[in-house]
Residue, then its C-alpha position, 0 to 999 in steps of 0.5 A: m192260536k196262530f191257526v185260530f188267527v189263520l182261519a179267522a182271516l179265511a173266515c173274514c175273506t170268505c164273508l167279504v167275498l159273499a157280502m160283496n155284490l160280485p158279478p157274474p163270474s163268466p167275464s173274470e173267468a174268460h179273462f183267465i181262459d183267453l190268457s191261459a190260450k195265449f200261455r199255452k201257445f208257449h207250453s204245448d211240450p209235454i216235457n216243457v209242462a212236466l218240468h214246469f210242475f217241478t221248477t214253478p212250485l220251487g221258485v214258489l216255495a222259495v220265496l215263502s221260505l225266504i220270506n219266513k226266514v227274514l221275518r222269523g215266522t210263517t204267520v205273514t206268508t200263511i195269512a198272505m196265501v189264504i188270501y191269495c186262494v180265496s182272491l181267486i174265486d171268481k176268476l178260476p174255473p173251481q177245479l183250478i181253484a181246488m188245485t192251486s189251494l191245495c198246491v199253495a197250502g202244501l208249500t205254505v207248510a213246507s215253507a215252514q220247514t225249508m226256512a231253517l235252511g242257509w241263505l245260500a240254500h235259499a238263493g239255489l233253490f230261487c235259481v232252480g226254480y226260476f231260471g230252471q223254467d228258462l232253462s226248460h223252454f231253451a231245452t224244448g225249443e219253446a220260447t217263454f210266454q214273458s217273450s210275447y210282451q217283452q217290449d209292451s209299453d204295459f210290460w210291468s202290468l202283463l209281468t204282474e198278472h203272469t205271476y198272480y196267475l202263474l201257478p194256475l196257468v202250469f195247471e190248466s196247460a196240462m188239462p186236456n180241455h178247458m172245463d165244460r161250463a154246462s157240466y159245471y152248472h149241473t154239478a153246482g145244482w143247488m148251490s150259488e155259483t160263489a158258494y160252489r167256488i168257496y166250496h173248492l177252497l177246502p182243500l186249503v182249509a183241509v191242509l192247514a187243519i191237518n198241519f195244525v194237528s200233526k204238527d201239535g203231535a195230536m195226530s200222525f199222517p203217513w206223509q209225515f216223518q214217524r218218530s218212535r214212540v218208545l221213551t226211555c229215561k232213568l230214576t236216579s234220585p234217592e227219593d225214587v230209588a227209595d221208593l222202588d226198594r220199598i215196593r220191591a220188598w213188599t212184593m217179595a214179601k207177598g211170595p209171588s208164583r214161580d209157575t205163573s205171573s203175579h199182579w197186584w193192583h194199585t186200585a181194585p178193578s172190581p168190589e170182588t178183588p181180594a183186598e190181598r191182591v190191592l196194594p196197601a196205603e203205604t205202598r200205593a203212596a210210593f207207587d204214586r210218588i214214582a208215577t208223578c215225579k219230575t224225571i218222568r214228567d221231563m220225559f214226557d215234556a221233551r217228546f210233546s210239549k209242557g202244554w200237553r196234559l198228563e194224567v196218571l190212570n190208576g185203574m190201570n196201574e200195578v205191580y208185575v212179576s214175571s214167572p221164572t218158568t217159560v208158559k205155554n197154553t196159557s194167557d201168560e203166553v200173550f207176553y211172549t208174543r208179538h202184540i198191541d196191548g189194546p184196541y183204541y187206535f183210532v181215538p184221535f188226538a190223545s195217546c195211552f202210555r204204558m210204563i215199564i219201570g224196573m226194579d231189580k238186576n233183571e238181564e234175562i227178560s227184554t222188551i222188545f219193539p221190533m217196529v222201532p227197532q229196540g229192545v231193553a232189559a229194563q233194570k233198577g230204575d229203568v223206565l220204558a214208556f210205550d202206546f198202549h194202543r200202538e206200539v208192537h212189542y212183546i218180551r223175550k228170555q235171553e238164551g244162556v242168561k238166568n235172573d238170580d231172582f224174580r223179575i219185578v216191575l211197576k206197570v204205569h199208565y198214562c194218558i197224555y193229550p193237548t190241552w185243546a184235545l181234552p174231550f178226546g183225552k177223557l175219553m181215551g182214558l176211560l175206554s183204556t180203563r174200561y178195556n184193560k179191566l175186561f182183559r184183566a178178568l180175561f187174563l186171569a181166567t185163562i192164566a192157569p186153564d184147567s178145563l176145555v173152556s178155559r183152555f178155548m179161551a186161552w187159545n183165543v187170547v193168543f190167537w186174536t192177539k197174532v192177528v191184531y199184530i199181523v194187521e199192524m205189522y204189515f198194513g197198520y191201523s193208521n193206514i187202514a183208517y187212512l186209506v178208509a177215509l179217502g175210499a169214502l171220499w172216493a164214493l162221495v165225491d171222485y176217483r182222484v181224490f183217491l188216487v192224489g192221496t195215495s200216489f205221493v205219499h211215499y215221496l213225502r215220507y222219504i223226504n220227511t224221513y230223511y230230513h229228520r232221521e233222529g228217533v225215527a220209527y224204522g219199521d213203521f217207515k219201511r212198512d208205509a213207504l213199500l205200502y204207498k209206493t206199491l198202490a202208486v205204481g199198481q195205479i199208475v199200471a191200472l190206468y196205463a192199461h186203461a187208457a192204452t186198451k181203450g177202456f179194456t176193449d181194444f188188446s190188438p199189437a197196435v196199441l202197444d208202444p214198444v219204446g215206452l214199455a221198454m223204458v218201463v221194464g228197463g227202469y224198473a229192472l235197474s231199480a230192482y238191481c239196485t235194490s238187490q245190491l243195497g239190500v232192502d234196509g239199504t234201500y230205505f236209508g238204513i245207513e243214513l239213519g244208523m240202522v246198517p253199519m255201513q258208510k254211505n257209497y259203500v256199493q261201487r259196483f255197476p250202476y253206482g260209480v257210473i251213474p248218479h243216483p241210479m235208483i231215483l233215476s231209473q224210476c224215473v225213466a220207468l214212470l216217463g215210460f207210461h207218460k210216452n203213451e198219448a192216451f195215457r198222457q191225456a187221461m192223466p196229464f199230472l200224474v207222471p209229471a208230479h211223480v217224477a217232480l217229487y222224486l227230482v226234489h228228493m234226488l237233490q236232497e240226497h244229493f246235498d245231503i240235507h237233513a237236520t242232524r248235518k245243520a245242527k252239528k254245523a251250529 
């Protein structure tokens, strides 16, 4: 509801702007250009400008967060920031409107998280942001812009204007040239100037919209903390246990096969399904009571929220019996292969969950989730639920352990989605049920292959199962969708959309994962961090080479910057050496997240114990080595400062060990 209110406010502000008889924007913009020219005189040193990319947003974040903390909510700051961005429409060049609105939206979203920090932490953030700007001027020998009007009679008016324009002034100070007005009008072409400027508020709307759907839990983006989607609980009530015993007794009476898996369906998948393969009314009623019991409902409510719809998909439900013997060259082999059950990864806002409910003393067969990582041998009353279309898993027999009897489980399926996403929830439920029926028919046709065709079909089932798993394991279907979307924007708009959308994801993921840490999907985190860091560094290298060689036309030794290249090589060499000491898991928060059984700071060999935070600082040195090249710095003035600023934010988080678990323990 709050988000609807925010959008309504944005719509009202926009309508007011459109309804006003606005004068031509040039005078307002000319005033800003004049102001920015004065500002540039005090911000010509690239190090000073780079530090302002860190200190200025940090100061704004501290103020927004403090207001949120005092008011115990984010509505006021969100509305205020929307109004602020709209107010800039006729005052800035469109590209500065876009950059400022994107930054403001990010800070607004971030302030909703940082408001949980203590008063002292807020004071520290503000001091670093505010006084850090003065320190950067002192360190680089440049006077402050404020000092130029400190003694003027209209000081307070000038200070207010300086504060109002501070973020766009910082952005503008790093731009190589002012906006080319002729090219702007050529681009605007078919739009009025006001409409074209409003168009550049889209980053603000996009960030707020993304924050809404992701905070609601309906969709995850690669920069967010990715919580494990493997849920567990245990059925202990006498009624639930009695129903489990009733279903197991009926199943054993049917005589399961000892050579292949056996299946009995909750609902007949087709009119041709034999009646003996469908649960009778009494057993089906026991199944239904378990599927809708309070314990399971509470488990989903704890992971999502009580405002979500949870619908049972009876068309997919079954009683499943594992074969006591290992299967090869049949479709049963799929269960022992790392796989994802369904193909509808890309349906947004809704999920289909498969639930395994143990019904015996199983110790031999475990369900393994390698991307979490987690493994569970479901015994009587154990409930294990996971995303049908998104979670990699397989079953594994424990060596040296043998069950005394069959392993029998209930496979129960649900569609879960927020109430506002009803169409997507119904679509997910329909697609999942239909796919399950089609795959079930293929599975049964290849469970005991006795011909060349059936053996080829069985091989295909296993082969494509492995292909789907490999793509998810090393790339991730959500990442593929995100990168394809950015690629489309690159083609339609500009490459810089792709550059910004992929260059800083890993920093935000570091910060989010380090902060939240509980229940992390650790395999997903490592995969995504490595993927986006590789993309970020690869693009920097390519852009650096393009700028240094004047578009790959000049390869003479004169284009080389020996000092800068030494910083790049030395920085990344030291970073690689740090990784070799910590190990990959240790590098990616394995200790903090409980994945590596070691104490923090357990490595004390050089550079640890000598250089503080050597991993981060070595990466910053390498990045500044790129930035030292004047051609690259002119072509991409924002890129390295933004990288370094985010690295420093995360370094402060690590240094002061800021995370949610610590705060909860103090409380």
